[in-house]
ChimeraX commands (.cxc) that place a marker at each C-alpha (Angstrom):
marker #1 position 4.13,186.30,383.42 radius 0.5
marker #1 position 4.25,187.43,379.24 radius 0.5
marker #1 position 4.57,186.47,375.90 radius 0.5
marker #1 position 8.62,185.95,375.05 radius 0.5
marker #1 position 9.62,186.48,371.66 radius 0.5
marker #1 position 13.59,185.71,370.80 radius 0.5
marker #1 position 14.50,187.17,367.11 radius 0.5
marker #1 position 17.50,185.64,365.49 radius 0.5
marker #1 position 19.21,187.72,362.89 radius 0.5
marker #1 position 19.85,185.58,359.51 radius 0.5
marker #1 position 23.15,184.75,358.68 radius 0.5
marker #1 position 24.44,186.72,356.22 radius 0.5
marker #1 position 25.89,186.23,352.22 radius 0.5
marker #1 position 29.13,186.50,351.47 radius 0.5
marker #1 position 30.72,189.95,352.63 radius 0.5
marker #1 position 32.22,190.78,349.65 radius 0.5
marker #1 position 29.04,191.55,347.88 radius 0.5
marker #1 position 27.22,194.45,349.16 radius 0.5
marker #1 position 24.20,194.59,351.21 radius 0.5
marker #1 position 21.08,195.23,348.88 radius 0.5
marker #1 position 17.56,196.11,349.52 radius 0.5
marker #1 position 15.27,193.57,349.71 radius 0.5
marker #1 position 17.90,190.88,349.45 radius 0.5
marker #1 position 16.48,187.92,347.79 radius 0.5
marker #1 position 20.09,186.19,347.64 radius 0.5
marker #1 position 20.15,182.62,349.15 radius 0.5
marker #1 position 22.60,181.82,351.68 radius 0.5
marker #1 position 25.91,180.92,350.04 radius 0.5
marker #1 position 28.62,179.09,351.45 radius 0.5
marker #1 position 30.00,181.42,354.20 radius 0.5
marker #1 position 26.52,181.63,355.49 radius 0.5
marker #1 position 26.16,177.84,355.44 radius 0.5
marker #1 position 29.43,177.88,357.59 radius 0.5
marker #1 position 28.22,180.36,360.06 radius 0.5
marker #1 position 25.31,178.80,360.95 radius 0.5
marker #1 position 27.39,175.61,361.57 radius 0.5
marker #1 position 29.70,177.03,364.03 radius 0.5
marker #1 position 26.75,178.89,365.90 radius 0.5
marker #1 position 24.10,176.04,365.62 radius 0.5
marker #1 position 24.94,174.51,369.21 radius 0.5
marker #1 position 24.14,177.87,370.78 radius 0.5
marker #1 position 21.21,178.39,368.86 radius 0.5
marker #1 position 19.46,174.98,368.57 radius 0.5
marker #1 position 17.88,175.03,372.27 radius 0.5
marker #1 position 15.77,177.99,370.60 radius 0.5
marker #1 position 13.87,174.85,368.79 radius 0.5
marker #1 position 12.34,174.48,371.86 radius 0.5
marker #1 position 9.99,177.47,371.40 radius 0.5
marker #1 position 6.00,177.25,371.27 radius 0.5
marker #1 position 6.03,178.63,368.04 radius 0.5
marker #1 position 8.70,179.29,365.30 radius 0.5
marker #1 position 8.75,182.01,362.71 radius 0.5
marker #1 position 10.65,183.40,359.85 radius 0.5
marker #1 position 10.46,185.75,357.49 radius 0.5
marker #1 position 9.97,185.06,353.64 radius 0.5
marker #1 position 13.59,185.97,352.56 radius 0.5
marker #1 position 15.80,183.01,351.29 radius 0.5
marker #1 position 18.25,183.92,354.05 radius 0.5
marker #1 position 15.92,183.73,356.94 radius 0.5
marker #1 position 14.13,180.38,355.50 radius 0.5
marker #1 position 17.43,178.97,355.10 radius 0.5
marker #1 position 18.91,179.86,358.41 radius 0.5
marker #1 position 15.83,178.71,360.53 radius 0.5
marker #1 position 15.72,175.34,358.56 radius 0.5
marker #1 position 19.15,175.14,359.06 radius 0.5
marker #1 position 18.90,175.19,362.55 radius 0.5
marker #1 position 16.17,172.86,363.24 radius 0.5
marker #1 position 13.35,175.33,363.53 radius 0.5
marker #1 position 10.89,174.26,360.99 radius 0.5
marker #1 position 9.60,177.68,361.11 radius 0.5
marker #1 position 6.18,179.15,359.96 radius 0.5
marker #1 position 6.60,181.98,357.32 radius 0.5
marker #1 position 5.27,185.09,357.99 radius 0.5
marker #1 position 4.57,187.76,355.78 radius 0.5
marker #1 position 4.54,190.66,358.26 radius 0.5
marker #1 position 8.26,189.71,358.92 radius 0.5
marker #1 position 9.42,190.81,355.14 radius 0.5
marker #1 position 11.75,193.43,354.80 radius 0.5
marker #1 position 10.76,196.73,354.14 radius 0.5
marker #1 position 8.94,197.23,350.67 radius 0.5
marker #1 position 11.68,199.37,348.94 radius 0.5
marker #1 position 9.66,199.61,345.73 radius 0.5
marker #1 position 11.91,200.82,342.53 radius 0.5
marker #1 position 14.99,200.50,344.81 radius 0.5
marker #1 position 14.68,196.65,345.40 radius 0.5
marker #1 position 17.97,195.30,344.49 radius 0.5
marker #1 position 19.86,198.20,344.80 radius 0.5
marker #1 position 22.86,198.97,347.17 radius 0.5
marker #1 position 22.18,202.28,349.33 radius 0.5
marker #1 position 24.97,203.69,347.17 radius 0.5
marker #1 position 23.58,202.86,343.84 radius 0.5
marker #1 position 20.11,204.20,345.29 radius 0.5
marker #1 position 22.24,207.56,346.04 radius 0.5
marker #1 position 23.84,207.58,342.69 radius 0.5
marker #1 position 20.33,207.24,340.93 radius 0.5
marker #1 position 18.38,209.56,343.24 radius 0.5
marker #1 position 20.84,211.27,345.58 radius 0.5
marker #1 position 17.74,213.81,346.50 radius 0.5
marker #1 position 15.08,211.23,346.97 radius 0.5
marker #1 position 17.89,209.00,349.32 radius 0.5
marker #1 position 18.22,212.05,351.33 radius 0.5
marker #1 position 14.61,212.52,351.91 radius 0.5
marker #1 position 13.97,209.01,352.79 radius 0.5
marker #1 position 16.94,209.16,355.21 radius 0.5
marker #1 position 15.47,212.40,356.91 radius 0.5
marker #1 position 11.60,211.75,356.70 radius 0.5
marker #1 position 10.50,208.24,358.39 radius 0.5
marker #1 position 6.81,208.96,356.62 radius 0.5
marker #1 position 8.12,209.43,352.92 radius 0.5
marker #1 position 8.00,206.78,350.12 radius 0.5
marker #1 position 10.11,208.16,347.31 radius 0.5
marker #1 position 11.15,205.21,346.05 radius 0.5
marker #1 position 7.65,204.23,345.94 radius 0.5
marker #1 position 7.32,201.45,348.26 radius 0.5
marker #1 position 6.85,201.41,351.95 radius 0.5
marker #1 position 7.91,204.25,354.59 radius 0.5
marker #1 position 10.24,203.45,357.51 radius 0.5
marker #1 position 7.09,204.52,359.70 radius 0.5
marker #1 position 4.73,201.90,358.33 radius 0.5
marker #1 position 7.72,199.13,357.74 radius 0.5
marker #1 position 8.00,199.89,362.05 radius 0.5
marker #1 position 4.26,199.55,362.48 radius 0.5
marker #1 position 3.77,196.28,360.43 radius 0.5
marker #1 position 6.29,194.51,362.60 radius 0.5
marker #1 position 5.04,195.95,365.98 radius 0.5
marker #1 position 1.49,194.93,364.70 radius 0.5
marker #1 position 3.01,191.65,363.95 radius 0.5
marker #1 position 4.29,191.36,367.51 radius 0.5
marker #1 position 0.92,192.63,368.99 radius 0.5
marker #1 position -0.96,189.70,367.69 radius 0.5
marker #1 position 1.20,186.89,368.54 radius 0.5
marker #1 position -0.60,184.73,371.14 radius 0.5
marker #1 position -0.55,186.01,374.40 radius 0.5
marker #1 position -0.71,182.58,376.54 radius 0.5
marker #1 position 1.60,183.25,379.82 radius 0.5
marker #1 position 4.97,181.53,379.45 radius 0.5
marker #1 position 4.66,181.07,375.63 radius 0.5
marker #1 position 7.90,181.20,373.94 radius 0.5
marker #1 position 8.41,182.35,370.36 radius 0.5
marker #1 position 11.39,182.50,368.12 radius 0.5
marker #1 position 11.58,184.62,364.95 radius 0.5
marker #1 position 14.55,184.49,362.43 radius 0.5
marker #1 position 14.17,187.42,360.20 radius 0.5
marker #1 position 16.76,190.12,358.56 radius 0.5
marker #1 position 18.42,192.38,360.45 radius 0.5
marker #1 position 16.25,195.41,359.35 radius 0.5
marker #1 position 12.89,193.84,360.60 radius 0.5
marker #1 position 14.66,193.47,364.35 radius 0.5
marker #1 position 15.62,196.79,364.22 radius 0.5
marker #1 position 12.28,197.51,363.57 radius 0.5
marker #1 position 10.64,195.50,366.39 radius 0.5
marker #1 position 13.59,197.08,368.77 radius 0.5
marker #1 position 12.32,200.58,367.87 radius 0.5
marker #1 position 8.24,199.47,368.69 radius 0.5
marker #1 position 9.01,197.67,371.50 radius 0.5
marker #1 position 10.95,200.79,372.95 radius 0.5
marker #1 position 8.46,203.20,371.45 radius 0.5
marker #1 position 11.44,205.03,370.49 radius 0.5
marker #1 position 11.93,207.73,367.83 radius 0.5
marker #1 position 11.38,206.15,363.99 radius 0.5
marker #1 position 15.11,207.89,363.67 radius 0.5
marker #1 position 16.41,205.27,366.34 radius 0.5
marker #1 position 16.27,202.59,363.28 radius 0.5
marker #1 position 19.31,204.05,362.07 radius 0.5
marker #1 position 21.54,203.66,365.27 radius 0.5
marker #1 position 20.83,200.14,365.76 radius 0.5
marker #1 position 23.24,197.52,364.51 radius 0.5
marker #1 position 21.97,194.06,364.23 radius 0.5
marker #1 position 24.71,191.37,363.19 radius 0.5
marker #1 position 23.98,188.20,361.27 radius 0.5
marker #1 position 22.83,185.46,363.65 radius 0.5
marker #1 position 22.72,187.51,366.92 radius 0.5
marker #1 position 19.59,187.27,368.87 radius 0.5
marker #1 position 17.72,189.66,370.83 radius 0.5
marker #1 position 14.45,189.05,372.83 radius 0.5
marker #1 position 11.45,190.90,373.95 radius 0.5
marker #1 position 8.85,190.22,376.75 radius 0.5
marker #1 position 5.13,191.12,377.09 radius 0.5
marker #1 position 2.21,191.61,375.33 radius 0.5
marker #1 position 0.01,193.91,372.67 radius 0.5
marker #1 position 1.17,197.36,373.64 radius 0.5
marker #1 position 3.33,196.54,376.63 radius 0.5
marker #1 position 6.56,195.28,375.28 radius 0.5
marker #1 position 9.80,195.50,376.98 radius 0.5
marker #1 position 13.68,194.68,375.55 radius 0.5
marker #1 position 14.87,191.47,377.60 radius 0.5
marker #1 position 18.69,190.75,377.39 radius 0.5
marker #1 position 19.54,187.15,377.29 radius 0.5
marker #1 position 22.15,185.34,378.11 radius 0.5
marker #1 position 24.02,183.93,380.98 radius 0.5
marker #1 position 24.65,187.11,383.98 radius 0.5
marker #1 position 27.15,186.63,386.17 radius 0.5
marker #1 position 26.26,186.34,389.75 radius 0.5
marker #1 position 27.69,188.50,392.75 radius 0.5
marker #1 position 29.85,187.36,394.97 radius 0.5
marker #1 position 29.58,187.66,398.42 radius 0.5
marker #1 position 31.69,189.57,400.74 radius 0.5
marker link #1:1,2 radius 0.2
marker link #1:2,3 radius 0.2
marker link #1:3,4 radius 0.2
marker link #1:4,5 radius 0.2
marker link #1:5,6 radius 0.2
marker link #1:6,7 radius 0.2
marker link #1:7,8 radius 0.2
marker link #1:8,9 radius 0.2
marker link #1:9,10 radius 0.2
marker link #1:10,11 radius 0.2
marker link #1:11,12 radius 0.2
marker link #1:12,13 radius 0.2
marker link #1:13,14 radius 0.2
marker link #1:14,15 radius 0.2
marker link #1:15,16 radius 0.2
marker link #1:16,17 radius 0.2
marker link #1:17,18 radius 0.2
marker link #1:18,19 radius 0.2
marker link #1:19,20 radius 0.2
marker link #1:20,21 radius 0.2
marker link #1:21,22 radius 0.2
marker link #1:22,23 radius 0.2
marker link #1:23,24 radius 0.2
marker link #1:24,25 radius 0.2
marker link #1:25,26 radius 0.2
marker link #1:26,27 radius 0.2
marker link #1:27,28 radius 0.2
marker link #1:28,29 radius 0.2
marker link #1:29,30 radius 0.2
marker link #1:30,31 radius 0.2
marker link #1:31,32 radius 0.2
marker link #1:32,33 radius 0.2
marker link #1:33,34 radius 0.2
marker link #1:34,35 radius 0.2
marker link #1:35,36 radius 0.2
marker link #1:36,37 radius 0.2
marker link #1:37,38 radius 0.2
marker link #1:38,39 radius 0.2
marker link #1:39,40 radius 0.2
marker link #1:40,41 radius 0.2
marker link #1:41,42 radius 0.2
marker link #1:42,43 radius 0.2
marker link #1:43,44 radius 0.2
marker link #1:44,45 radius 0.2
marker link #1:45,46 radius 0.2
marker link #1:46,47 radius 0.2
marker link #1:47,48 radius 0.2
marker link #1:48,49 radius 0.2
marker link #1:49,50 radius 0.2
marker link #1:50,51 radius 0.2
marker link #1:51,52 radius 0.2
marker link #1:52,53 radius 0.2
marker link #1:53,54 radius 0.2
marker link #1:54,55 radius 0.2
marker link #1:55,56 radius 0.2
marker link #1:56,57 radius 0.2
marker link #1:57,58 radius 0.2
marker link #1:58,59 radius 0.2
marker link #1:59,60 radius 0.2
marker link #1:60,61 radius 0.2
marker link #1:61,62 radius 0.2
marker link #1:62,63 radius 0.2
marker link #1:63,64 radius 0.2
marker link #1:64,65 radius 0.2
marker link #1:65,66 radius 0.2
marker link #1:66,67 radius 0.2
marker link #1:67,68 radius 0.2
marker link #1:68,69 radius 0.2
marker link #1:69,70 radius 0.2
marker link #1:70,71 radius 0.2
marker link #1:71,72 radius 0.2
marker link #1:72,73 radius 0.2
marker link #1:73,74 radius 0.2
marker link #1:74,75 radius 0.2
marker link #1:75,76 radius 0.2
marker link #1:76,77 radius 0.2
marker link #1:77,78 radius 0.2
marker link #1:78,79 radius 0.2
marker link #1:79,80 radius 0.2
marker link #1:80,81 radius 0.2
marker link #1:81,82 radius 0.2
marker link #1:82,83 radius 0.2
marker link #1:83,84 radius 0.2
marker link #1:84,85 radius 0.2
marker link #1:85,86 radius 0.2
marker link #1:86,87 radius 0.2
marker link #1:87,88 radius 0.2
marker link #1:88,89 radius 0.2
marker link #1:89,90 radius 0.2
marker link #1:90,91 radius 0.2
marker link #1:91,92 radius 0.2
marker link #1:92,93 radius 0.2
marker link #1:93,94 radius 0.2
marker link #1:94,95 radius 0.2
marker link #1:95,96 radius 0.2
marker link #1:96,97 radius 0.2
marker link #1:97,98 radius 0.2
marker link #1:98,99 radius 0.2
marker link #1:99,100 radius 0.2
marker link #1:100,101 radius 0.2
marker link #1:101,102 radius 0.2
marker link #1:102,103 radius 0.2
marker link #1:103,104 radius 0.2
marker link #1:104,105 radius 0.2
marker link #1:105,106 radius 0.2
marker link #1:106,107 radius 0.2
marker link #1:107,108 radius 0.2
marker link #1:108,109 radius 0.2
marker link #1:109,110 radius 0.2
marker link #1:110,111 radius 0.2
marker link #1:111,112 radius 0.2
marker link #1:112,113 radius 0.2
marker link #1:113,114 radius 0.2
marker link #1:114,115 radius 0.2
marker link #1:115,116 radius 0.2
marker link #1:116,117 radius 0.2
marker link #1:117,118 radius 0.2
marker link #1:118,119 radius 0.2
marker link #1:119,120 radius 0.2
marker link #1:120,121 radius 0.2
marker link #1:121,122 radius 0.2
marker link #1:122,123 radius 0.2
marker link #1:123,124 radius 0.2
marker link #1:124,125 radius 0.2
marker link #1:125,126 radius 0.2
marker link #1:126,127 radius 0.2
marker link #1:127,128 radius 0.2
marker link #1:128,129 radius 0.2
marker link #1:129,130 radius 0.2
marker link #1:130,131 radius 0.2
marker link #1:131,132 radius 0.2
marker link #1:132,133 radius 0.2
marker link #1:133,134 radius 0.2
marker link #1:134,135 radius 0.2
marker link #1:135,136 radius 0.2
marker link #1:136,137 radius 0.2
marker link #1:137,138 radius 0.2
marker link #1:138,139 radius 0.2
marker link #1:139,140 radius 0.2
marker link #1:140,141 radius 0.2
marker link #1:141,142 radius 0.2
marker link #1:142,143 radius 0.2
marker link #1:143,144 radius 0.2
marker link #1:144,145 radius 0.2
marker link #1:145,146 radius 0.2
marker link #1:146,147 radius 0.2
marker link #1:147,148 radius 0.2
marker link #1:148,149 radius 0.2
marker link #1:149,150 radius 0.2
marker link #1:150,151 radius 0.2
marker link #1:151,152 radius 0.2
marker link #1:152,153 radius 0.2
marker link #1:153,154 radius 0.2
marker link #1:154,155 radius 0.2
marker link #1:155,156 radius 0.2
marker link #1:156,157 radius 0.2
marker link #1:157,158 radius 0.2
marker link #1:158,159 radius 0.2
marker link #1:159,160 radius 0.2
marker link #1:160,161 radius 0.2
marker link #1:161,162 radius 0.2
marker link #1:162,163 radius 0.2
marker link #1:163,164 radius 0.2
marker link #1:164,165 radius 0.2
marker link #1:165,166 radius 0.2
marker link #1:166,167 radius 0.2
marker link #1:167,168 radius 0.2
marker link #1:168,169 radius 0.2
marker link #1:169,170 radius 0.2
marker link #1:170,171 radius 0.2
marker link #1:171,172 radius 0.2
marker link #1:172,173 radius 0.2
marker link #1:173,174 radius 0.2
marker link #1:174,175 radius 0.2
marker link #1:175,176 radius 0.2
marker link #1:176,177 radius 0.2
marker link #1:177,178 radius 0.2
marker link #1:178,179 radius 0.2
marker link #1:179,180 radius 0.2
marker link #1:180,181 radius 0.2
marker link #1:181,182 radius 0.2
marker link #1:182,183 radius 0.2
marker link #1:183,184 radius 0.2
marker link #1:184,185 radius 0.2
marker link #1:185,186 radius 0.2
marker link #1:186,187 radius 0.2
marker link #1:187,188 radius 0.2
marker link #1:188,189 radius 0.2
marker link #1:189,190 radius 0.2
marker link #1:190,191 radius 0.2
marker link #1:191,192 radius 0.2
marker link #1:192,193 radius 0.2
marker link #1:193,194 radius 0.2
marker link #1:194,195 radius 0.2
marker link #1:195,196 radius 0.2
marker link #1:196,197 radius 0.2
view
């Protein structure tokens, strides 16, 4: 058997506020309400052998609200956006359009003075590869959607550009299974049983 890791995307904040790079806002009332609406579905994940979260306030609060009592993992932090931290993509584009274009086009670029997309994907993948590898160990990790996107690119050995094509909504879950260097995507949930003729 393999190690099973289920990622839970942190609850979002109010949709009125634009998403910001390395957003440190805590959960607002809309986020708390969203967690409460889906808690019955996500609560069974609290039985995981190991429970982690990113250091972001939304991730920590989501994990606590779901009863996971998660351990903070610095490797699950959002991408270091350097001087763009706290800006929306539109604000960064208005200030430095050429730099944003370069960052979006080249996964090795760091025009913001922070971490490259390639480095971010490697960091999150390195965290996965260093999880305890006991057979059938179950892990839950609450993280920002960008962290989950980076993990999926790593697991699927997809080109870094695939990062921009993955949409991870608040409180969504996705599973991966395997061990260091040998991961696969694991779609979880109820599956229909075929009927026999």
